[in-house]
C-alpha positions, 0 to 999 in steps of 0.5 A: 788544338784545332787545325787552322789555315792561313787565308790572309789578314783580312780573313783571320778568324778574329776578324771574321768572327766580328761579322754577322753570319749569312744564314744558309738554307739547304733545299732537299728532296728527290728529283721531281719533287719540285726543288727547282720550282721552289728555288725559282719561287723564292728568288722571284718573291724575295723583294729587296733581299740579296740572295746567293744560290748554289746549284748542281745544274745551272741550266735546270734553274732556267732563269727567266726575265724577272729573275734576270732583272734581279740578277742584273741589279746584284740581288742574286748571285748564282754559282754552279757546282762542277762536280755533282753532289755536294754531300760527299767528295765535292764538299770543297767545291761547295765551300768554294762556291759559298765562300765566293758568294759570301765574300763577293761584296764585303760592304753589302753581303748577301742576306741569304744563301740557298743551296739546292742539293741533288736528289740523293743529297744528304743534309746530315752529311752537309751538317758534318762537313760544315761542322768540320769547316767551322772547326778548321776556321775556313772563311766560308764557314766563319761567314755563314751559318747552316740555319735551315733545311727545307725538304720538298715532298711530292704528295702525288708520289711519296707513298709509292716511293715509301712503299717501293723505292725502285721508281725513286731509284730510277728517277734519281739515277744510280745511287751507288755513291753514298752521301756519308762516305759509308764504306764496307758493309753498307746496304744496297743502293735501293735500301740506301734510297729508302733510308735517305728519303726518311732521313731527308724528312727527319732532318727537315726544319720545314716540310714543303708538301708539294703537288697537293693538287695532283694527289687524291684526298686520301693519298694526301691525308696518308702522306701528311700522317706519315710525314708527321709521324716521322717528323712531328716538329717540322713546320708543314706547308702544303703547296701547289707549284711550290708557292710557299710564304716568303717568310719560310726562309730564316730571318736576316740577322741584325747587322747583315741587312744593309740599308744604304739610304733612307727617306724619313719624315723631315730628313733623308740619309745616305751612307758609304763605307766611310761616312754618313750624310743626313739632309734636313730641308729647311725654310728660307728664314731659318738661321744656324742658331735655329738648328738643334744639333747634339751628338753625345755617346752615339746618340744623335739629335738633329732638328729645329728648336722645339721640333726634333726631326731626327733622334736616336742612337746611331748604328755605328761609332763616329770618329771625332764626334766632338768636332762634328758640325753641320752646314747649311747649303742652298741649291736654287730655291731649296735649302737644307742642313747637311750633316756629314759624320765620319765612321770610326771604322770603315764599313757599312752599317745595317741602318742609320739607327741602332735597332732595339730589337726584332719581332718575336718571330725573329724577322725584321720586316715580317709585318705580322705575316710570318710563316707558321706551321699548320697543325696536322693531327698525327693519326693512322688510318683507323683514327688511332694516333701513331706512337713509338717505343724504344728497345734498350738492352745491354746484351749483344744480338746473335749475328745469325739470328739477327740476320734471319730476323732482318730477312724475315722482316724484309720478306714481310715488308716485300709481300705486304704490297702487291704491284697495285700497292694493295695490302695482302693477307699475311700468314703470321702475327709476327709478320703483321707486327713487322708490317705495322712499323713505319720507321725504325732506327738506332744502334745495334750491338752484334756478335758479327762485329762486336767492336763496331756500332751497327747502324739500324735503319728501316724506312717503309720496305727498306731495312738495313743494319750495317757496321759503322764506327767503333764503339767508344768503349774498346778504344785505347787512350790514344785512339780515343784522344784521336777520335775526340779531335773530330768536330762534335765528337767531344759533345757526343762522348760527353752525352754518352757518359750518362748512358755509360755502363761500368762493364760495356761502356756505350755498347748497347741496343737502342732502337726506336720504332714508330708505327700505327695501330698494327704495330704491337710492341710485345711482339716486336720486343719478343722477336728482338729478345729471341735474337739476344745472346742467352746467358751461356752464350753471353758468358762465352762471348765475354771470353772470346772477345776479351782479347779483341782490340781495335787495330791502330791502323784503323785510326793511324794513331801510332803510325802517324805519331811515329812518322811525325816523330821520325820526321822531326828527329830526322830533320833535327839530326840532319840540321845538327850534323850540317851545323857540326860539319860546317863548324868543324870545316871552318875551324880546320880551315882557320888553321890552314888545313886543307887550303892547298887541297881546296886550291887544287880543286879549284884549278881542276875545276877550271881545267 
């Protein structure tokens, strides 16, 4: 049973589930890439949309006069985070800001919410926090949907940052904090920044390649090739000053876009939370018998005989539809038919009429100018395409041999570029093959941490392989049940069943390598297989690890259960004892036992 909280009758999950969810877009990217410029551009060019914004630094947005006018009219609401990065300890600050924006106006909700992450913000951590909040049925998560991640890339600095993260680390400040809350064994801050750069690109739905005017043609071409190799499915937009198409944001869901009034051909209409009014101008000679009016099962027709003016299915339900009547009003020389319809349930309709559908793109008002990804051919410098392969084995790495390979890999990547970022000659075929790897990631199994899954991540010159969660296989039934209670864990475990080994469960090597023409699969596979345990070592490994168990204090399962049961038993025993004492005392006093003692005690208290 999921953990839930009580936020009052208006915010009950069953009530919030009926409301349309506001799409949330995360703006990611390193400092200096142009996130704030993109944010300002989106706010200034989303005409007619109500947008909520969550920023880390309100001063950096530098609201100008045009944006301030939209703010004054209630089209923009900006909330500032007080505690920095939203991807770790300040997740509650993020949801508090999002909930404030989402519930600012229940009748006219915001149609988009933009969240600007810090330079080292991790979109994946935000996704995990959102999943947890949804599982706990927090109002902020029930009212919103994490719809899109837009990552901004500086075309003039990306290649330099990819090759050497030192400058990126300086620009983004100290990176000692970790967006996922990773603990012991995680890599140095420099490696974290390099891998975070890759993850921001991998998780993006839209890649905004900004400052294209500042990048040389060859530099821009290599940047596009690298981005496409890392994330071939993301929409790609090349920009200057972050000027992206307005339709880059996700479409507004039907039911969220609120139209308070409309001027149509032959009639006008307005709505409040309680009623809808239609006005149809008529000529002086028109009588009541000339008006054609029907309202059946939500379908409305209003017009003159032989001339329909307003006809369609209403967007909401009407109360007392059979009793609805129109009036003819005269104001000076003008005459019109007035129809007032009471809403069955208070609230705003998205429009007067029920919408039959939206364009294939999903945007209600795209006018055929929807944002489309630009096709960019994935090609290396020699014109050969980037490609990938997967290394999969069911045998652990020898810890020392793996560490030696990682050090050799780091040395090969470190010497591949000099200060001017020019390629240097290498001394061995293996080093050349390692230098050809653009990106690698996955799961590793090692003798140094036989019960834990190692997270392998390499981006450019940054290589790390650090322990994270325990494998599922060594968990006992209580630990596994405890872990399955986490959001998304059940789906992950179900997917792993397809890869489950009869002896080793999910323990495995599963590494993906992406590279260009210099990457040689046979060489890299050979280097990795040399790190695997030999047959004799594997047999010894089975014996030495057969008695290893995941400690319960890592999960707190038994201790939590014991404390919970002890508290319940203790409270129950105390209550039973108190009830028993009260019953015995009442019985004895009914017999007159102790009455004199009680009276003397009263006198002593008075004295």
